[in-house]
MDAnalysis code that builds the backbone (N, CA, C; Angstrom):
import MDAnalysis as mda
import numpy as np

u = mda.Universe.empty(618, n_residues=206, atom_resindex=np.repeat(np.arange(206), 3), trajectory=True)
u.add_TopologyAttr("name", ["N", "CA", "C"] * 206)
u.add_TopologyAttr("resid", np.arange(1, 207))
u.add_TopologyAttr("resname", ["MET", "ILE", "SER", "TYR", "LEU", "LYS", "GLY", "ILE", "LEU", "ARG", "PHE", "ASN", "HIS", "ALA", "TYR", "GLU", "ASP", "ARG", "LEU", "THR", "MET", "VAL", "VAL", "ASN", "GLY", "ILE", "GLY", "TYR", "ASP", "ILE", "LEU", "ILE", "PRO", "ALA", "TYR", "VAL", "MET", "ASN", "ARG", "ILE", "LYS", "ARG", "SER", "ASN", "SER", "ASP", "GLY", "ASP", "GLU", "LEU", "GLU", "LEU", "HIS", "VAL", "SER", "TYR", "ASN", "GLN", "THR", "GLU", "ARG", "GLN", "PRO", "LYS", "PRO", "VAL", "LEU", "VAL", "GLY", "PHE", "GLN", "SER", "PRO", "LEU", "ASP", "LYS", "GLU", "PHE", "PHE", "GLU", "LEU", "PHE", "ILE", "SER", "VAL", "GLU", "ASP", "ILE", "GLY", "PRO", "ALA", "ALA", "ALA", "VAL", "LYS", "ALA", "LEU", "THR", "LYS", "ALA", "VAL", "ARG", "GLU", "ILE", "ALA", "ARG", "SER", "ILE", "GLU", "ASP", "LYS", "ASP", "SER", "LYS", "ALA", "LEU", "LYS", "GLN", "LEU", "LYS", "GLY", "ILE", "GLY", "GLU", "ARG", "LYS", "ALA", "GLU", "LYS", "ILE", "ILE", "ALA", "THR", "LEU", "LYS", "GLY", "LYS", "VAL", "ALA", "LYS", "TYR", "ALA", "LEU", "MET", "PRO", "GLU", "VAL", "GLU", "THR", "ALA", "PRO", "PRO", "VAL", "ALA", "GLU", "ASP", "PHE", "THR", "LYS", "GLU", "VAL", "GLU", "ASP", "VAL", "LEU", "VAL", "THR", "GLN", "LEU", "GLY", "HIS", "LYS", "HIS", "LEU", "GLU", "ALA", "ARG", "GLU", "MET", "ILE", "GLU", "GLU", "ALA", "ILE", "LYS", "ARG", "ASN", "PRO", "ARG", "ILE", "SER", "SER", "SER", "GLU", "GLU", "LEU", "PHE", "GLU", "GLU", "VAL", "TYR", "ARG", "GLY", "GLN", "ASN", "LYS"])
u.atoms.positions = np.array([
    [19.689, -3.510, 8.132],
    [18.249, -3.260, 8.015],
    [17.681, -4.274, 7.014],
    [16.475, -4.783, 7.282],
    [15.787, -5.722, 6.426],
    [14.754, -5.052, 5.613],
    [14.758, -5.222, 4.279],
    [13.762, -4.536, 3.459],
    [13.005, -5.572, 2.593],
    [13.436, -6.790, 2.545],
    [12.827, -7.795, 1.690],
    [13.179, -9.195, 2.220],
    [12.192, -10.102, 2.183],
    [12.447, -11.455, 2.651],
    [11.767, -12.403, 1.622],
    [12.474, -13.489, 1.375],
    [11.899, -14.521, 0.612],
    [12.180, -15.874, 1.342],
    [11.140, -16.601, 1.670],
    [11.357, -17.810, 2.471],
    [10.045, -18.635, 2.571],
    [10.074, -19.481, 3.563],
    [8.948, -20.417, 3.767],
    [7.964, -19.811, 4.726],
    [6.694, -19.798, 4.374],
    [5.649, -19.222, 5.188],
    [5.250, -20.215, 6.329],
    [5.119, -19.702, 7.562],
    [4.552, -20.436, 8.600],
    [3.499, -19.517, 9.296],
    [2.251, -19.928, 9.203],
    [1.205, -19.116, 9.840],
    [1.359, -19.241, 11.364],
    [1.197, -18.122, 12.048],
    [1.261, -18.088, 13.522],
    [-0.210, -18.113, 13.966],
    [-0.705, -19.325, 14.293],
    [-2.148, -19.415, 14.596],
    [-2.507, -18.779, 15.947],
    [-1.567, -18.443, 16.795],
    [-1.844, -17.780, 18.046],
    [-2.207, -16.283, 17.834],
    [-1.830, -15.732, 16.669],
    [-2.036, -14.316, 16.407],
    [-2.646, -14.107, 15.066],
    [-3.621, -13.221, 14.934],
    [-4.233, -12.938, 13.620],
    [-3.371, -11.941, 12.799],
    [-2.511, -11.192, 13.472],
    [-1.822, -10.120, 12.782],
    [-0.325, -10.352, 12.508],
    [0.125, -11.653, 12.524],
    [1.510, -11.894, 12.266],
    [1.741, -13.302, 11.715],
    [2.844, -13.429, 11.065],
    [3.285, -14.758, 10.542],
    [4.784, -14.889, 10.685],
    [5.230, -16.095, 10.494],
    [6.691, -16.337, 10.538],
    [7.213, -16.637, 9.115],
    [8.346, -16.064, 8.734],
    [8.990, -16.396, 7.542],
    [10.314, -17.104, 7.860],
    [10.545, -18.302, 7.370],
    [11.729, -18.975, 7.651],
    [12.702, -18.796, 6.488],
    [13.815, -18.102, 6.675],
    [14.760, -17.780, 5.686],
    [16.129, -18.341, 6.123],
    [16.642, -19.283, 5.373],
    [17.942, -19.905, 5.682],
    [17.995, -20.441, 7.097],
    [16.847, -21.006, 7.495],
    [16.835, -21.599, 8.839],
    [16.561, -20.624, 10.010],
    [16.356, -19.384, 9.645],
    [16.026, -18.340, 10.703],
    [14.595, -17.912, 10.520],
    [13.847, -17.925, 11.595],
    [12.449, -17.547, 11.564],
    [12.287, -16.057, 11.944],
    [11.641, -15.287, 11.101],
    [11.383, -13.876, 11.305],
    [9.906, -13.645, 11.633],
    [9.604, -13.115, 12.777],
    [8.264, -12.756, 13.172],
    [7.887, -11.431, 12.543],
    [6.854, -11.429, 11.682],
    [6.475, -10.293, 10.868],
    [5.004, -9.959, 11.114],
    [4.745, -8.700, 11.425],
    [3.408, -8.131, 11.553],
    [2.802, -7.907, 10.151],
    [1.557, -8.296, 9.966],
    [0.930, -8.183, 8.675],
    [-0.427, -7.496, 8.846],
    [-0.688, -6.321, 8.141],
    [-1.987, -5.683, 8.217],
    [-3.086, -6.679, 7.717],
    [-4.344, -6.449, 8.249],
    [-5.396, -7.344, 7.922],
    [-5.670, -7.594, 6.500],
    [-5.706, -6.476, 5.682],
    [-5.980, -6.661, 4.268],
    [-4.875, -7.475, 3.549],
    [-3.645, -7.322, 3.959],
    [-2.582, -8.154, 3.398],
    [-2.725, -9.602, 3.810],
    [-2.989, -9.834, 5.054],
    [-3.132, -11.216, 5.612],
    [-4.236, -11.929, 4.888],
    [-5.372, -11.237, 4.578],
    [-6.430, -11.866, 3.912],
    [-6.027, -12.357, 2.503],
    [-5.261, -11.521, 1.845],
    [-4.785, -11.923, 0.555],
    [-3.852, -13.108, 0.563],
    [-2.979, -13.109, 1.596],
    [-1.996, -14.166, 1.796],
    [-2.709, -15.527, 1.986],
    [-3.680, -15.449, 2.934],
    [-4.400, -16.674, 3.309],
    [-5.198, -17.242, 2.131],
    [-5.727, -16.311, 1.259],
    [-6.500, -16.802, 0.098],
    [-5.667, -17.546, -0.909],
    [-4.363, -17.129, -0.992],
    [-3.576, -17.688, -2.104],
    [-2.349, -18.515, -1.641],
    [-2.181, -18.719, -0.352],
    [-1.024, -19.434, 0.173],
    [-1.414, -20.413, 1.300],
    [-0.642, -21.444, 1.435],
    [-0.822, -22.422, 2.462],
    [0.446, -22.471, 3.274],
    [0.336, -23.023, 4.575],
    [1.510, -23.150, 5.383],
    [2.604, -23.974, 4.668],
    [3.794, -23.495, 4.687],
    [4.870, -24.229, 3.989],
    [5.192, -23.688, 2.603],
    [4.302, -22.830, 2.059],
    [4.549, -22.288, 0.719],
    [5.696, -21.283, 0.792],
    [6.331, -21.035, -0.389],
    [7.344, -20.025, -0.495],
    [6.638, -18.673, -0.631],
    [7.130, -17.655, 0.030],
    [6.539, -16.328, 0.015],
    [7.568, -15.269, -0.038],
    [7.242, -14.170, -0.726],
    [8.079, -12.992, -0.803],
    [7.365, -11.826, -0.144],
    [8.112, -11.083, 0.711],
    [7.467, -9.928, 1.375],
    [8.467, -8.761, 1.325],
    [7.834, -7.560, 1.068],
    [8.588, -6.277, 1.153],
    [8.407, -5.844, 2.609],
    [9.503, -5.586, 3.281],
    [9.481, -5.380, 4.723],
    [9.848, -3.970, 5.127],
    [8.962, -3.429, 5.997],
    [9.222, -2.148, 6.592],
    [9.879, -2.417, 7.986],
    [11.136, -2.000, 8.112],
    [11.927, -2.263, 9.307],
    [11.792, -1.011, 10.251],
    [11.376, -1.215, 11.444],
    [11.126, -0.118, 12.378],
    [11.777, -0.330, 13.724],
    [12.731, 0.577, 14.093],
    [13.407, 0.517, 15.350],
    [13.736, 1.935, 15.714],
    [13.387, 2.344, 16.926],
    [13.669, 3.663, 17.442],
    [14.170, 3.501, 18.914],
    [14.499, 4.685, 19.476],
    [14.968, 4.665, 20.886],
    [13.760, 4.297, 21.721],
    [12.619, 4.788, 21.428],
    [11.421, 4.409, 22.213],
    [11.012, 2.975, 21.908],
    [11.350, 2.426, 20.815],
    [10.989, 1.010, 20.411],
    [12.283, 0.336, 20.024],
    [13.120, -0.025, 20.937],
    [14.412, -0.632, 20.651],
    [14.373, -2.021, 20.009],
    [13.272, -2.741, 20.331],
    [13.080, -4.062, 19.665],
    [12.587, -3.834, 18.216],
    [13.288, -4.330, 17.232],
    [12.870, -4.152, 15.813],
    [11.476, -4.708, 15.541],
    [10.678, -3.937, 14.857],
    [9.348, -4.312, 14.395],
    [9.346, -4.474, 12.931],
    [9.103, -5.644, 12.376],
    [9.049, -5.908, 10.968],
    [7.593, -5.997, 10.532],
    [7.247, -5.264, 9.497],
    [5.890, -5.282, 8.968],
    [5.965, -5.648, 7.477],
    [5.228, -6.617, 7.074],
    [5.322, -7.177, 5.736],
    [4.230, -6.843, 4.763],
    [4.570, -6.678, 3.491],
    [3.642, -6.365, 2.376],
    [4.038, -7.108, 1.160],
    [3.015, -7.443, 0.322],
    [3.279, -8.093, -0.908],
    [3.647, -7.097, -2.051],
    [3.287, -5.814, -1.855],
    [3.555, -4.818, -2.830],
    [4.496, -3.762, -2.310],
    [5.521, -3.318, -3.068],
    [6.410, -2.244, -2.521],
    [5.598, -0.934, -2.381],
    [4.542, -0.733, -3.142],
    [3.744, 0.520, -3.009],
    [3.015, 0.483, -1.671],
    [2.516, -0.691, -1.266],
    [1.827, -0.779, 0.035],
    [2.805, -0.464, 1.164],
    [4.040, -0.933, 1.045],
    [5.064, -0.617, 2.000],
    [5.370, 0.854, 2.045],
    [5.459, 1.502, 0.906],
    [5.676, 2.941, 0.851],
    [4.606, 3.737, 1.552],
    [3.351, 3.294, 1.283],
    [2.218, 3.979, 1.911],
    [2.264, 3.837, 3.437],
    [2.585, 2.598, 3.863],
    [2.648, 2.332, 5.369],
    [3.673, 3.297, 5.992],
    [4.788, 3.498, 5.329],
    [5.874, 4.304, 5.940],
    [5.483, 5.793, 5.939],
    [4.620, 6.205, 4.992],
    [4.058, 7.550, 5.091],
    [3.035, 7.613, 6.240],
    [2.250, 6.557, 6.293],
    [1.142, 6.532, 7.316],
    [1.764, 6.702, 8.710],
    [2.889, 6.000, 8.997],
    [3.435, 6.029, 10.369],
    [4.224, 7.347, 10.623],
    [4.286, 8.269, 9.574],
    [4.926, 9.559, 9.777],
    [3.894, 10.527, 10.459],
    [2.631, 10.081, 10.537],
    [1.591, 10.864, 11.245],
    [1.826, 10.750, 12.762],
    [1.774, 11.889, 13.421],
    [1.968, 11.932, 14.875],
    [1.079, 10.981, 15.613],
    [1.647, 10.213, 16.583],
    [0.899, 9.331, 17.404],
    [0.409, 8.073, 16.712],
    [0.938, 7.782, 15.459],
    [0.631, 6.505, 14.855],
    [1.940, 5.730, 14.656],
    [2.187, 4.765, 15.556],
    [3.348, 3.992, 15.386],
    [3.100, 2.715, 14.513],
    [4.107, 1.899, 14.326],
    [3.979, 0.740, 13.442],
    [2.887, -0.227, 13.913],
    [2.832, -0.524, 15.200],
    [1.830, -1.529, 15.693],
    [0.433, -0.952, 15.525],
    [0.225, 0.322, 15.830],
    [-1.107, 0.965, 15.645],
    [-1.515, 1.019, 14.219],
    [-0.474, 1.285, 13.327],
    [-0.793, 1.363, 11.913],
    [-1.241, 0.014, 11.350],
    [-0.558, -1.057, 11.781],
    [-0.899, -2.414, 11.362],
    [-2.336, -2.761, 11.711],
    [-2.751, -2.373, 12.905],
    [-4.183, -2.615, 13.332],
    [-5.152, -1.746, 12.545],
    [-4.666, -0.466, 12.207],
    [-5.621, 0.411, 11.503],
    [-5.830, 0.039, 10.051],
    [-4.881, -0.556, 9.408],
    [-4.971, -0.861, 7.986],
    [-5.820, -2.078, 7.709],
    [-7.082, -1.905, 7.905],
    [-8.013, -2.990, 7.656],
    [-8.642, -2.938, 6.258],
    [-8.408, -1.823, 5.549],
    [-8.833, -1.668, 4.165],
    [-7.690, -1.633, 3.243],
    [-7.900, -1.842, 2.000],
    [-6.845, -1.744, 1.005],
    [-6.246, -0.300, 0.939],
    [-5.029, -0.181, 0.587],
    [-4.266, 1.111, 0.585],
    [-5.025, 2.049, -0.341],
    [-5.475, 1.606, -1.542],
    [-6.128, 2.518, -2.461],
    [-7.401, 3.185, -1.817],
    [-8.095, 2.470, -1.016],
    [-9.327, 3.031, -0.385],
    [-8.945, 4.062, 0.636],
    [-7.915, 3.748, 1.464],
    [-7.504, 4.695, 2.504],
    [-6.951, 5.905, 1.912],
    [-6.120, 5.791, 0.842],
    [-5.524, 6.947, 0.191],
    [-6.599, 7.849, -0.386],
    [-7.644, 7.222, -1.020],
    [-8.724, 8.045, -1.564],
    [-9.482, 8.796, -0.494],
    [-9.654, 8.158, 0.616],
    [-10.326, 8.857, 1.760],
    [-9.528, 10.037, 2.229],
    [-8.183, 9.867, 2.256],
    [-7.319, 10.993, 2.650],
    [-7.350, 12.139, 1.638],
    [-7.265, 11.796, 0.326],
    [-7.308, 12.831, -0.710],
    [-8.645, 13.514, -0.768],
    [-9.735, 12.800, -0.388],
    [-11.104, 13.373, -0.420],
    [-11.385, 14.092, 0.884],
    [-10.439, 14.006, 1.860],
    [-10.659, 14.616, 3.201],
    [-11.895, 14.027, 3.861],
    [-12.012, 12.688, 3.673],
    [-13.224, 11.979, 4.233],
    [-12.884, 11.378, 5.603],
    [-13.015, 12.168, 6.629],
    [-12.632, 11.703, 7.972],
    [-13.607, 10.627, 8.451],
    [-14.877, 10.722, 7.959],
    [-15.810, 9.672, 8.343],
    [-15.328, 8.280, 7.932],
    [-14.833, 8.137, 6.722],
    [-14.347, 6.867, 6.206],
    [-13.058, 6.445, 7.010],
    [-12.176, 7.435, 7.294],
    [-11.021, 7.080, 8.052],
    [-11.326, 6.592, 9.495],
    [-12.392, 7.110, 10.085],
    [-12.777, 6.689, 11.453],
    [-13.305, 5.271, 11.458],
    [-13.505, 4.716, 10.323],
    [-13.931, 3.259, 10.268],
    [-12.711, 2.357, 10.393],
    [-11.507, 2.908, 10.283],
    [-10.273, 2.094, 10.542],
    [-10.156, 1.846, 12.017],
    [-9.630, 0.692, 12.375],
    [-9.522, 0.268, 13.706],
    [-8.565, 1.203, 14.524],
    [-9.064, 1.775, 15.588],
    [-8.244, 2.594, 16.434],
    [-8.135, 4.038, 15.989],
    [-8.805, 4.415, 14.934],
    [-8.719, 5.782, 14.422],
    [-10.024, 6.546, 14.800],
    [-9.855, 7.566, 15.649],
    [-10.946, 8.411, 16.093],
    [-10.896, 9.718, 15.307],
    [-11.746, 10.628, 15.702],
    [-11.875, 11.934, 15.064],
    [-10.583, 12.725, 14.967],
    [-9.853, 12.769, 16.141],
    [-8.602, 13.517, 16.187],
    [-7.508, 12.936, 15.287],
    [-7.386, 11.589, 15.340],
    [-6.371, 10.965, 14.497],
    [-6.735, 11.100, 13.039],
    [-7.992, 10.985, 12.734],
    [-8.402, 11.117, 11.304],
    [-8.006, 12.416, 10.712],
    [-8.253, 13.498, 11.600],
    [-7.923, 14.855, 11.134],
    [-6.438, 14.980, 11.024],
    [-5.644, 14.420, 11.898],
    [-4.234, 14.453, 11.773],
    [-3.668, 13.740, 10.572],
    [-4.262, 12.619, 10.246],
    [-3.907, 11.872, 9.009],
    [-4.089, 12.733, 7.792],
    [-5.265, 13.347, 7.728],
    [-5.625, 14.215, 6.547],
    [-4.668, 15.409, 6.448],
    [-4.387, 16.051, 7.640],
    [-3.604, 17.219, 7.626],
    [-2.154, 16.892, 7.224],
    [-1.646, 15.696, 7.606],
    [-0.256, 15.265, 7.354],
    [-0.135, 14.752, 5.944],
    [-1.063, 14.002, 5.433],
    [-0.882, 13.239, 4.192],
    [-1.603, 13.718, 2.981],
    [-2.561, 14.624, 3.138],
    [-3.295, 15.139, 1.984],
    [-2.344, 15.770, 0.999],
    [-2.438, 15.313, -0.264],
    [-1.535, 15.728, -1.288],
    [-0.321, 14.879, -1.526],
    [-0.127, 13.950, -0.576],
    [1.088, 13.092, -0.627],
    [0.779, 11.662, -1.065],
    [-0.508, 11.313, -1.113],
    [-0.812, 9.941, -1.350],
    [-1.718, 9.711, -2.590],
    [-1.719, 10.665, -3.516],
    [-2.556, 10.557, -4.704],
    [-2.174, 9.318, -5.527],
    [-0.952, 8.976, -5.682],
    [-0.584, 7.876, -6.514],
    [-1.074, 6.502, -5.948],
    [-1.168, 6.503, -4.618],
    [-1.652, 5.254, -3.992],
    [-3.172, 5.080, -4.209],
    [-3.853, 6.205, -4.365],
    [-5.263, 6.157, -4.662],
    [-5.592, 5.570, -6.034],
    [-4.533, 5.545, -6.921],
    [-4.593, 5.035, -8.269],
    [-4.337, 3.554, -8.349],
    [-3.898, 2.985, -7.288],
    [-3.469, 1.576, -7.347],
    [-4.620, 0.675, -7.735],
    [-4.356, -0.326, -8.658],
    [-5.438, -1.204, -9.135],
    [-5.838, -2.208, -8.070],
    [-6.963, -2.774, -8.183],
    [-7.397, -3.805, -7.221],
    [-6.511, -5.053, -7.438],
    [-5.895, -5.501, -6.370],
    [-5.060, -6.659, -6.496],
    [-5.827, -7.935, -6.820],
    [-7.064, -8.034, -6.346],
    [-7.868, -9.232, -6.510],
    [-8.327, -9.453, -7.904],
    [-8.387, -8.379, -8.709],
    [-8.922, -8.530, -10.080],
    [-7.853, -8.988, -11.012],
    [-8.327, -9.653, -12.088],
    [-7.393, -10.134, -13.096],
    [-6.785, -8.921, -13.784],
    [-5.506, -9.080, -14.274],
    [-4.861, -7.940, -14.973],
    [-5.641, -7.464, -16.183],
    [-5.828, -6.202, -16.349],
    [-6.593, -5.712, -17.508],
    [-5.756, -6.016, -18.789],
    [-6.550, -6.144, -19.891],
    [-5.897, -6.341, -21.147],
    [-5.288, -5.006, -21.586],
    [-4.347, -5.085, -22.524],
    [-3.494, -3.926, -22.845],
    [-4.336, -2.688, -23.217],
    [-5.385, -2.892, -24.025],
    [-6.140, -1.759, -24.475],
    [-7.069, -1.187, -23.379],
    [-7.225, -1.847, -22.271],
    [-8.110, -1.377, -21.203],
    [-7.370, -0.618, -20.071],
    [-6.101, -0.917, -19.852],
    [-5.516, -0.352, -18.652],
    [-5.276, 1.127, -18.781],
    [-5.084, 1.647, -19.984],
    [-4.913, 3.104, -20.060],
    [-6.210, 3.844, -19.837],
    [-7.334, 3.180, -20.206],
    [-8.651, 3.789, -19.940],
    [-8.942, 3.817, -18.414],
    [-8.523, 2.734, -17.774],
    [-8.744, 2.708, -16.292],
    [-7.967, 3.815, -15.622],
    [-6.713, 4.028, -16.061],
    [-5.902, 5.127, -15.436],
    [-6.556, 6.465, -15.721],
    [-6.973, 6.631, -16.981],
    [-7.623, 7.904, -17.334],
    [-8.844, 8.141, -16.490],
    [-9.686, 7.139, -16.276],
    [-10.908, 7.307, -15.507],
    [-10.617, 7.721, -14.067],
    [-9.543, 7.132, -13.467],
    [-9.230, 7.497, -12.101],
    [-8.648, 8.875, -12.067],
    [-7.812, 9.303, -12.981],
    [-7.263, 10.631, -13.008],
    [-8.383, 11.641, -13.062],
    [-9.400, 11.355, -13.834],
    [-10.469, 12.357, -14.041],
    [-11.499, 12.314, -12.856],
    [-11.968, 11.148, -12.466],
    [-13.028, 11.034, -11.497],
    [-12.544, 11.145, -10.046],
    [-11.309, 10.699, -9.781],
    [-10.818, 10.716, -8.398],
    [-9.898, 11.945, -8.113],
    [-9.141, 12.386, -9.124],
    [-8.133, 13.421, -8.872],
    [-8.458, 14.743, -9.595],
    [-9.556, 14.806, -10.351],
    [-9.990, 16.068, -10.837],
    [-9.352, 16.583, -12.062],
    [-8.549, 15.787, -12.818],
    [-7.956, 16.260, -14.021],
    [-8.970, 16.314, -15.137],
    [-8.739, 17.175, -16.140],
    [-9.563, 17.157, -17.360],
    [-9.234, 15.925, -18.174],
    [-10.175, 15.475, -18.995],
    [-9.944, 14.301, -19.842],
    [-8.705, 14.479, -20.743],
    [-8.579, 15.674, -21.375],
    [-7.494, 15.921, -22.262],
    [-6.143, 15.923, -21.498],
    [-6.187, 16.532, -20.307],
    [-4.958, 16.600, -19.501],
    [-4.567, 15.145, -19.055],
    [-5.533, 14.380, -18.694],
    [-5.279, 12.986, -18.263],
    [-4.661, 12.170, -19.413],
    [-5.231, 12.355, -20.614],
    [-4.681, 11.615, -21.790],
    [-3.212, 12.026, -22.079],
    [-2.965, 13.319, -21.940],
    [-1.594, 13.844, -22.226],
    [-0.658, 13.244, -21.169],
    [-1.096, 13.165, -19.907],
    [-0.189, 12.652, -18.901],
    [0.107, 11.135, -19.217],
    [-0.931, 10.440, -19.662],
    [-0.715, 9.030, -19.975],
    [0.158, 8.839, -21.168],
    [-0.022, 9.598, -22.254],
    [0.792, 9.554, -23.402],
    [2.244, 9.868, -23.124],
    [2.496, 10.855, -22.268],
    [3.817, 11.198, -21.912],
    [4.523, 10.059, -21.110],
    [3.773, 9.476, -20.227],
    [4.258, 8.354, -19.436],
    [4.649, 7.152, -20.277],
    [3.808, 6.896, -21.313],
    [4.127, 5.745, -22.223],
    [5.324, 6.112, -23.097],
    [5.497, 7.349, -23.479],
    [6.653, 7.762, -24.225],
    [7.929, 7.539, -23.456],
    [7.832, 7.934, -22.164],
    [9.038, 7.763, -21.280],
    [9.409, 6.309, -21.089],
    [8.305, 5.423, -20.996],
    [8.535, 4.096, -20.756],
    [7.615, 3.154, -21.599],
    [8.031, 2.909, -22.819],
    [7.217, 2.117, -23.741],
    [6.904, 0.718, -23.246],
    [7.682, 0.257, -22.302],
    [7.550, -1.162, -21.808],
    [6.418, -1.313, -20.814],
    [5.712, -0.293, -20.490],
    [4.576, -0.377, -19.571],
    [3.581, -1.350, -20.016],
    [3.170, -2.247, -19.156],
    [2.242, -3.341, -19.595],
    [1.096, -3.559, -18.606],
    [1.018, -2.668, -17.595],
    [-0.093, -2.807, -16.607],
    [-0.465, -1.513, -16.089],
    [-1.650, -1.361, -15.515],
    [-2.180, -0.157, -14.996],
    [-1.263, 0.366, -13.807],
    [-0.821, -0.580, -12.978],
    [0.055, -0.220, -11.874],
    [1.355, 0.400, -12.322],
    [1.940, -0.162, -13.357],
    [3.186, 0.469, -13.924],
    [2.867, 1.863, -14.497],
    [1.712, 1.965, -15.162],
    [1.355, 3.212, -15.719],
    [1.108, 4.274, -14.699],
    [0.397, 3.868, -13.566],
    [0.179, 4.885, -12.472],
    [1.533, 5.420, -11.954],
    [2.520, 4.505, -11.781],
    [3.773, 4.864, -11.234],
    [4.472, 5.868, -12.223],
    [4.450, 5.568, -13.438],
    [5.169, 6.420, -14.390],
    [4.525, 7.794, -14.573],
    [3.170, 7.869, -14.513],
    [2.421, 9.133, -14.536],
    [2.858, 10.025, -13.442],
    [2.908, 9.486, -12.241],
    [3.295, 10.300, -11.091],
    [4.787, 10.497, -10.896],
    [5.524, 9.675, -11.495],
    [6.989, 9.936, -11.521],
    [7.260, 11.163, -12.366],
    [6.553, 11.244, -13.488],
    [6.638, 12.442, -14.340],
    [6.171, 13.667, -13.716],
    [5.028, 13.607, -13.006],
    [4.522, 14.760, -12.332],
    [5.418, 15.354, -11.240],
    [6.178, 14.465, -10.607],
    [7.022, 14.879, -9.492],
    [8.404, 15.323, -9.883],
    [8.715, 15.291, -11.218],
    [10.050, 15.719, -11.676],
    [10.110, 17.250, -11.606],
])
């Protein structure tokens, strides 16, 4: 099973939703969701070295392996939850993920079917299935920081996490601060909001 690839990027200009990674002389055809492809194209050129976290999908109904690539392991985790929804396979999920994971996760947690219907190929029935299947399971992904923004300075990222815990997930300010303090005690090496989000929810799930 393939879970990670590091190699030379080759854009597949015949398709908008895939690229080729050349690793040790072998080319891997990898599907890429639109929001990830946009990031890759903004910061990479053909021939650049690229690292991807890969979701490997192969079933009896889909005997040919389907590789789906992400720059973040959290994005990959979310994708694998997303395809656990009935009637959403890997190819359909790649087409649907036109927005960043944090936006989709927030729509799920807010039970906002109208926002989910804006995703490619997602109608009313599928939006309701997504909410029914994933509500309560994707809160940590709603906390993910914007990839495009510069990393927050040390004194700011805890405030960012606190704001999201309160405004997006309904925690009291005091409760949010305690969650953050406990997370930092468990892992004093935390240096970014993404690491702090992970540690907060790791503690909540123990």
